[in-house]
C-alpha positions in Angstrom: 79.7 -13.6 15.1 81.7 -11.9 12.5 79.1 -9.8 10.6 78.4 -12.4 7.9 75.0 -13.9 7.4 75.3 -17.5 7.4 72.9 -20.1 5.7 70.7 -21.0 8.8 70.0 -17.2 9.2 69.1 -16.9 5.2 66.8 -19.9 5.7 65.1 -18.4 8.8 64.7 -15.1 7.0 63.5 -16.7 3.9 60.8 -18.7 6.0 59.6 -15.6 7.8 59.2 -13.7 4.3 57.4 -16.7 3.0 55.2 -16.8 6.2 54.5 -13.0 6.0 53.8 -13.3 2.2 51.4 -16.3 2.8 49.7 -14.4 5.7 49.3 -11.3 3.5 47.8 -13.5 0.6 45.4 -15.1 3.1 44.6 -11.7 4.5 43.7 -10.4 1.0 41.7 -13.3 0.3 39.7 -12.9 3.6 39.2 -9.3 2.7 37.9 -10.0 -0.7 35.5 -12.5 0.9 34.4 -10.0 3.4 33.9 -7.3 0.6 31.7 -9.9 -1.5 29.8 -10.6 1.6 29.3 -7.0 2.5 28.2 -6.3 -1.2 25.6 -9.1 -1.0 24.3 -7.9 2.3 24.1 -4.2 0.9 22.1 -5.7 -2.0 19.8 -7.6 0.2 19.2 -4.5 2.4 18.3 -2.5 -0.7 15.8 -4.9 -1.7 14.2 -5.1 1.8 14.2 -1.3 1.9 12.2 -1.2 -1.3 9.8 -3.8 0.0 9.5 -1.8 3.3 8.8 1.4 1.3 6.2 -0.5 -0.6 4.5 -1.9 2.5 4.5 1.5 4.3 2.7 2.9 1.1 0.2 0.2 1.1 -0.5 0.6 4.7 -1.1 4.2 4.3 -3.6 3.6 1.6 -5.3 0.9 3.7 -5.4 3.4 6.7 -6.8 6.1 4.6 -9.6 3.7 3.4 -10.3 2.4 6.8 -10.7 6.0 8.0 -13.0 6.8 5.2 -15.2 3.8 5.9 -15.2 4.7 9.7 -16.4 8.2 8.8 -19.1 6.8 6.4 -20.3 4.4 9.3 -20.1 7.1 12.0 -23.4 7.0 14.1 -24.3 10.5 13.4 -24.0 9.8 9.6 -26.0 6.6 9.9 -28.7 8.4 12.0 -29.1 11.1 9.3 -29.4 8.5 6.6 -31.9 6.7 8.5 -34.0 9.8 8.9 -33.7 10.6 5.1 -34.7 7.0 4.3 -37.7 7.3 6.7 -38.8 10.7 5.1 -38.3 9.2 1.5 -40.4 6.2 2.5 -43.1 8.3 4.0 -43.1 10.6 0.7 -43.5 7.4 -1.5 -46.4 6.2 0.5 -48.2 9.7 0.3 -47.4 9.7 -3.4 -49.0 6.2 -3.7 -52.1 7.3 -1.9 -52.4 10.5 -4.0 -52.0 8.6 -7.3 -54.6 6.0 -6.1 -56.9 8.9 -5.0 -56.5 10.6 -8.6 -57.1 7.3 -10.3 -60.5 6.9 -8.4 -61.5 10.2 -9.1 -61.1 9.7 -13.0 -62.6 6.3 -12.3 -59.9 4.9 -14.4 -60.9 6.8 -17.6 -60.0 10.2 -18.5 -62.9 12.3 -19.7 -62.8 13.1 -23.4 -61.1 16.3 -24.5 -62.1 18.4 -27.5 -59.7 17.6 -30.3 -59.2 21.1 -31.3 -59.5 24.5 -29.7 -60.2 27.8 -31.5 -58.1 30.9 -30.9 -60.1 34.0 -30.1 
């Protein structure tokens, strides 16, 4: 070996350079594909995140409505309503009987009233 580079060494070095350049190109291509995939996944995650936020908001509204309905149908409230309804029905029956009594007193006809009163 005399310090000069022969043809076979140049061909070997050329092959190595071409292999490295090809590997670098393939690596860049794979990196680009990975970046596109990552971008697509990020977009999908953002869409799912928005949907999840929407579902959580709807769930909170439904939970609030369910709590309101549960409070309205609480046994103590239903019992109070039943007592109020019973009292109202009792009052209506009393008023009906009083109306019938007053109707019978007048015999269905109101006595005549003088058409004009004189001031004193």
